[in-house]
C-alpha distance (Angstrom), angle and dihedral (degrees) to the residues before:
residue distance angle dihedral
M1 . . .
G2 3.83 . .
T3 3.77 122.8 .
C4 3.82 92.9 -99.0
R5 3.77 88.1 89.5
N6 3.79 141.6 170.8
H7 3.79 96.4 43.7
P8 3.82 109.3 117.6
I9 3.82 96.6 -173.5
S10 3.79 115.4 105.5
W11 3.78 108.8 -128.6
E12 3.78 95.1 -169.6
T13 3.80 91.6 91.3
M14 3.80 100.1 29.2
D15 3.78 118.7 104.6
P16 3.83 104.2 -146.4
L17 3.78 115.1 65.4
P18 3.84 109.6 -114.3
F19 3.79 94.7 -118.6
I20 3.78 140.9 95.3
F21 3.81 116.9 -127.0
S22 3.80 123.0 -151.7
I23 3.82 114.6 -166.1
P24 3.82 105.0 -178.3
H25 3.81 101.4 162.8
G26 3.80 103.6 40.2
S27 3.81 98.2 104.5
G28 3.79 130.9 76.6
R29 3.80 96.6 -174.3
L30 3.79 124.1 124.8
P31 3.81 123.5 -164.7
P32 3.84 102.9 -100.0
E33 3.79 93.0 -127.7
S34 3.82 91.2 58.3
R35 3.83 100.0 47.4
G36 3.80 92.0 96.0
L37 3.81 91.1 62.7
Y38 3.80 94.6 65.1
A39 3.79 126.8 90.7
L40 3.81 92.9 -164.1
T41 3.79 125.9 98.8
D42 3.80 120.4 -121.6
Q43 3.81 90.1 -100.5
E44 3.80 91.9 49.6
I45 3.80 89.2 51.1
A46 3.81 89.3 50.5
D47 3.82 89.0 53.6
S48 3.81 88.4 71.0
V49 3.82 92.7 62.6
D50 3.80 119.0 101.4
T51 3.78 91.3 -127.7
G52 3.78 115.0 -140.1
T53 3.79 99.1 14.1
L54 3.80 93.2 110.9
E55 3.80 92.4 43.4
I56 3.81 94.1 48.4
F57 3.81 107.9 29.8
G58 3.79 98.3 19.4
E59 3.80 91.5 60.8
L60 3.81 96.6 52.2
R61 3.80 119.1 98.4
V62 3.79 110.4 -117.4
L63 3.79 135.5 155.0
G64 3.78 89.5 -96.7
K65 3.77 143.6 -18.5
V66 3.76 137.5 -168.3
Q67 3.79 121.2 -162.3
A68 3.77 133.1 -177.0
E69 3.77 118.4 -98.6
W70 3.80 93.2 -164.7
S71 3.80 138.1 42.5
R72 3.79 120.8 -86.4
L73 3.82 84.6 -118.1
V74 3.82 87.3 73.3
V75 3.81 93.8 48.9
D76 3.78 128.0 -22.0
L77 3.79 104.8 -129.7
N78 3.80 90.6 -165.3
R79 3.81 93.2 64.7
S80 3.77 131.8 80.8
P81 3.82 111.7 -97.2
R82 3.81 86.2 -124.9
D83 3.82 94.7 54.8
R84 3.80 106.1 111.8
S85 3.81 96.4 165.9
P86 3.84 120.0 126.2
K87 3.82 88.2 -94.0
G88 3.79 94.7 35.7
V89 3.78 133.5 116.7
V90 3.82 90.9 -54.5
A91 3.77 100.1 30.3
L92 3.79 123.9 -149.7
V93 3.82 95.1 -171.5
D94 3.80 126.3 42.7
Y95 3.80 127.8 -136.3
Q96 3.81 91.0 -88.4
G97 3.81 91.2 54.9
R98 3.83 94.3 -106.3
R99 3.80 122.7 143.6
I100 3.80 107.3 -107.9
Y101 3.81 100.4 -158.5
L102 3.77 136.2 51.6
P103 3.82 115.7 -110.9
E104 3.82 112.6 -68.2
K105 3.83 91.5 4.5
E106 3.80 97.9 99.0
P107 3.82 111.0 125.4
A108 3.79 115.6 -116.6
G109 3.77 141.0 152.4
A110 3.80 114.9 4.7
L111 3.82 92.9 3.1
L112 3.80 91.8 54.9
R113 3.81 91.6 47.8
E114 3.79 90.2 49.5
R115 3.80 90.3 54.0
L116 3.78 90.0 54.5
R117 3.81 92.4 49.5
T118 3.79 94.1 45.8
Y119 3.80 104.3 37.4
Y120 3.81 109.7 13.9
L121 3.79 109.5 41.3
P122 3.85 97.6 49.5
Y123 3.81 91.0 56.8
H124 3.78 93.1 52.2
R125 3.80 93.4 43.8
R126 3.79 88.8 54.3
L127 3.79 92.0 47.5
N128 3.80 91.5 50.3
A129 3.79 90.7 51.5
L130 3.80 93.5 49.5
L131 3.79 92.9 50.1
A132 3.81 90.1 54.8
A133 3.82 92.2 60.3
P134 3.82 118.0 110.6
G135 3.79 118.9 -99.8
V136 3.80 97.5 26.6
L137 3.81 110.3 143.3
G138 3.78 98.0 -175.4
L139 3.79 151.9 -38.4
F140 3.79 129.1 -93.3
D141 3.80 115.9 -163.8
C142 3.80 100.5 -156.3
H143 3.80 125.1 -145.7
S144 3.80 141.1 149.4
L145 3.78 131.4 -140.4
N146 3.79 139.8 -160.3
G147 3.78 117.4 -94.7
V148 3.82 90.7 -117.3
G149 3.80 123.5 36.2
P150 3.84 111.9 -100.3
I151 3.78 120.4 -125.4
E152 3.83 95.6 -92.4
A153 3.81 95.1 43.0
P154 3.82 122.2 104.9
D155 3.82 88.5 -115.9
A156 3.81 98.3 42.6
G157 3.80 112.5 179.6
R158 3.80 94.9 6.1
R159 3.79 123.6 122.1
R160 3.78 112.3 -118.8
R161 3.80 135.7 -138.7
D162 3.80 122.3 -108.2
I163 3.80 94.4 -108.2
N164 3.81 129.0 27.0
L165 3.82 115.7 -165.3
G166 3.81 118.9 -167.3
N167 3.80 130.0 -169.4
R168 3.82 99.8 163.3
A169 3.80 90.9 -116.6
L170 3.81 90.9 148.9
S171 3.80 96.8 50.1
E172 3.79 94.0 39.1
R173 3.85 91.7 46.4
G174 3.77 95.1 -134.7
A175 3.78 139.0 28.5
G176 3.78 91.0 -19.3
T177 3.79 117.7 -168.3
C178 3.80 94.8 -24.7
P179 3.82 128.1 32.2
A180 3.81 114.2 -106.8
R181 3.81 91.0 -120.5
T182 3.79 91.5 54.3
L183 3.81 92.4 46.2
A184 3.81 90.2 50.5
A185 3.81 90.5 52.2
L186 3.79 89.7 50.6
A187 3.81 90.9 50.1
R188 3.82 91.1 50.4
S189 3.79 90.6 51.9
F190 3.80 90.4 56.9
E191 3.80 93.5 43.0
E192 3.81 89.5 54.0
Q193 3.81 86.9 60.1
G194 3.81 91.0 54.0
F195 3.80 99.0 -99.2
S196 3.79 122.8 136.8
V197 3.81 110.0 -130.8
S198 3.80 136.9 -158.0
L199 3.79 126.8 -170.0
N200 3.82 119.7 -138.4
D201 3.80 90.1 -21.0
P202 2.97 121.9 144.4
Y203 3.82 91.0 -8.2
E204 3.79 129.3 25.8
G205 3.79 99.2 -175.1
G206 3.78 136.8 -71.4
F207 3.78 137.3 -129.4
I208 3.81 97.2 -54.7
T209 3.79 93.4 51.8
A210 3.81 92.1 45.2
R211 3.80 97.2 43.7
Y212 3.79 98.9 46.6
G213 3.79 96.2 29.4
R214 3.79 92.6 66.5
L215 3.80 90.8 54.7
L216 3.79 94.4 43.6
R217 3.80 94.1 49.5
R218 3.80 90.2 58.5
A219 3.81 87.9 58.0
G220 3.81 93.8 48.8
R221 3.80 93.1 -101.8
F222 3.80 132.8 107.5
A223 3.79 148.0 -135.6
V224 3.80 124.5 -145.8
Q225 3.78 131.7 179.8
I226 3.78 108.4 -138.6
E227 3.80 122.3 -163.9
I228 3.79 120.6 -171.3
N229 3.80 121.2 -158.0
Q230 3.80 112.3 -113.7
D231 3.80 91.0 -147.2
L232 3.81 86.7 76.9
Y233 3.80 91.9 70.3
V234 3.82 111.9 4.1
S235 3.81 118.1 97.8
G236 3.78 129.6 -161.2
R237 3.77 132.8 -12.7
G238 3.78 95.0 -61.0
G239 3.77 92.0 74.4
L240 3.80 92.3 -126.1
T241 3.77 121.0 155.1
D242 3.80 119.3 -117.4
E243 3.81 105.5 -133.3
E244 3.80 95.5 -149.6
R245 3.80 92.3 49.9
V246 3.81 90.5 46.7
I247 3.80 90.2 55.0
R248 3.80 92.6 46.9
T249 3.79 91.2 49.4
R250 3.79 93.3 47.1
K251 3.80 90.2 50.5
R252 3.81 88.4 58.4
V253 3.80 96.5 43.6
E254 3.81 94.4 53.0
P255 3.83 97.1 56.7
A256 3.80 90.4 43.9
L257 3.79 90.2 57.4
R258 3.80 91.2 41.4
R259 3.79 90.9 54.3
F260 3.79 90.5 47.9
S261 3.81 92.4 50.8
Q262 3.80 88.9 54.1
W263 3.81 90.2 51.5
C264 3.82 89.6 52.5
V265 3.80 94.0 59.2
R266 3.78 101.1 32.2
């Protein structure tokens, strides 16, 4: 039996995958009343979207999913609510190093707290509720990444694998949010579908994986941050998704996760 234990249901014949999906960076929307605060162009705002996460992960049938309604430039759901750094929960600088807000328009004080109440806390309440449902084997925090590491990334200029799986084993100094054996089985499931896979490189998991992973591990479950390479389905310089390639990619991701779920309960 795999390490996702104590779940007597056989998932070999069940339709929904026995996981919860979190998709925190899939939206590029800004509340209309706040658009005038931002120094970024529409295209620069779109750069902050994890392109393809809704089309790939959002279309798979799972026990539950929660996805962002608003851009990470409003609040970054994958940050601690106490993180006030320039790339914290209400970021001041985007991933390309650009200033997000016009001069003297940066949210602070009561406005910052209101953003957390309105946009941040409901997402995490929903995620907590989903993880408490019966039959859940684990959590996937779903992201996408550029084919080559951007200038401010830990792997700047380096070509990336198709799938990056993170369990925070380096930061947690041990098994992290998912046992090594379980993570290896997950990697094999993707490799069997023809994907190249990296573990904790360039990313090992952010706040969502860390926060919920600690709780899930105590219950014999897991949390993994999964990053999918946009080169699998994005065409051209415009960063637009190719619908046919999206479908082909999704049809490989689903059986990989299905195979992994079977390993968990074997």
